[in-house]
N, C-alpha and C positions, 0 to 999 in steps of 0.2 A: 505493498501500499505506500502510495506516494506521501510525501509531507503535506502536499496542498487536500489531499483525501483525507488528513487528518485536521485539517486546518477549522478554526472557527472565527467566524469575521462578522464582525456590525458594522452595519452599513449605518451611520448617524448621521442627523442633522435636523432642521428645524424642517417644517411641512412645507413640500414644494419643492425641496431642495432634490429630488429625484430619488429617494432611498429606493422605492418599489422598482422603478425602470432598470436602475443601474443594478441593482441585486439582482435581478431578472439576469440581465446580460452578463454580469459576472459570472452567475451560475452556469449561463449557457458554455461560459469558456471553461469554467473550471469542472462542469460536469458534478457539482455539489450541489444539495438541494437550496431551494431560497424558501424562507417562511418570511412574510410578512407581519412585523411587528402589529401594526393594525387589527388583525385578524386576531389577537390574543387579548385585543382589550376588552374587560367586562363592558356587558350592556350598557350599565349606568354612566361610565366614562364615556361613551360613544353619546349617549344621550345629551349628556351634559355639552360635548365638544359641539354636535349638532345644534344647540340651541344658543351658541357663541359663548359659555362659561368654561372658562380656563381652569385645566384641571389642578387641583392642589395636590403637594407632595404626598400627602396621604392618600389622594386618588390614585397617584402613579405606583406607591409601592406595591400591592400586590401585579400589578401588569408588570412592572418589571422584573419580580420575582418569576413570575411565567415566563418571561423572556430568558431569564439566565436559566431557567430549568430545560429549556428547550433547547438551548444550546448544550447543556450539561447531559442531554440524552441524546444527543447525537453524536454515538462513535465514529463514524468514517467522516465527520466534518459538515458544517452548515454554514450558509449564509443570511443571516437574520439584518431583517430592517427595522431600528427601532431609532427613534428620536435620542434617547440617552443626553439628554440637555445639559447634565448636570454632573460634574465629578462625581458627587454621592449618587446619582444613579447609574454612573457606570461603575462603581464599587459594589453598588447590589448586583448588579447585573454578573459581574466578576464573582462575587461570592456565590452566587447561586447557579453558575455554570459548571462548578467544581465537578468533575475534573478537568474538564475544558478551560481552554485560557485563551479567551478570545483577544482577536487583535481590532481595534476601533479605528473606522475608515471616515474621517469627516467631510461631509460635503459641503463644502465652503460655498456661499453665494452671496450678492449685495441683496439688499432689501428689494430693489427694481427687478431683478431677475425673479427672485421667489414671488414675489405678489404678481409679476406677469405669469407665472407657470401656473400659480393656485386659482389666477382669474381663467386659464382655460381649462382647467381640469372640470370634467363631468362626473356626476354620481357620487363624488367624496363627501363625506359627514363633517370634515374640517373646514368651516370657511375663514375667507380671507381675513376676516375682522380678527382672526385669533393669533397670526401671524407675528404681529409687535409683542403679544405677551409671552411667545415664544423665542423670540428675539432677546427678551429681556431677561427671561430665564437662561438661556443659553451660556454656557460656560464651555468656551472651545477648549479640546484635548491640549494641553501642554508638553512641552518635549518629553517630560518623565513619562508621561502615559504612554509613549511609543506609538502614538496613533499616527496614520497616515492622514494628510490632507490634501484633496483635490478641488479644485475650483471646478463648480459646476457650470461656467459660459461655456460650454462645448458639448459635444454631443455625447449622448450616452455610452454609446459604444468604444467611444474614444475615451471615458472616463473609467469604465469597466478594465481597459486596455491598461489603462495607468495605476489602476489598482491591482490588477495582475502581475503586471512585471513590478511595481512596489513592495508586494508580497516575496517575491523573488521566484515567482512559480513559471515564470516564462524560461528560465535557465533551467528548471528541472522538468517541463516538457520538452524541452531541445534535447535534454541529456537522454530523456527516456525515449525519445522517439528515436535516437541513436543507436540504440540497443538492438 
């Protein structure tokens, strides 16, 4: 089993940054499963967001634990899309992901790009009105966290390729093809 087949990756960032699209593209490149953290939210959280009410830390806690548990159960690797906005949220995910050791990939974008993307989405419960609360909550990962940061102002396939290469998976894929 290759190193990336055992990898656990969290694609993180505020709503509209492309977690689902990039996560699915990275899953296709790596042949790992992609799980959208939005699908793990309890109904009460979805109802609050749909109503334009920002989630509290207490609202997020069980959801973050479920996200981490999904990573911990995936013995062959997993790509998870999850906002993971604060360091404390990422710590919950890391703790509950045991024995997995997830790598975080932060999808960074300007408010203008994020707002435009959110405005183009159809059928998503997260309204554009909550973008500012997410940006206010966001604590971008810093150097000691070892996260990869990618700017979202480029096509999703290119972002996935940059992540794939940034994780060192390209070199491994080439080596495996040479066998």
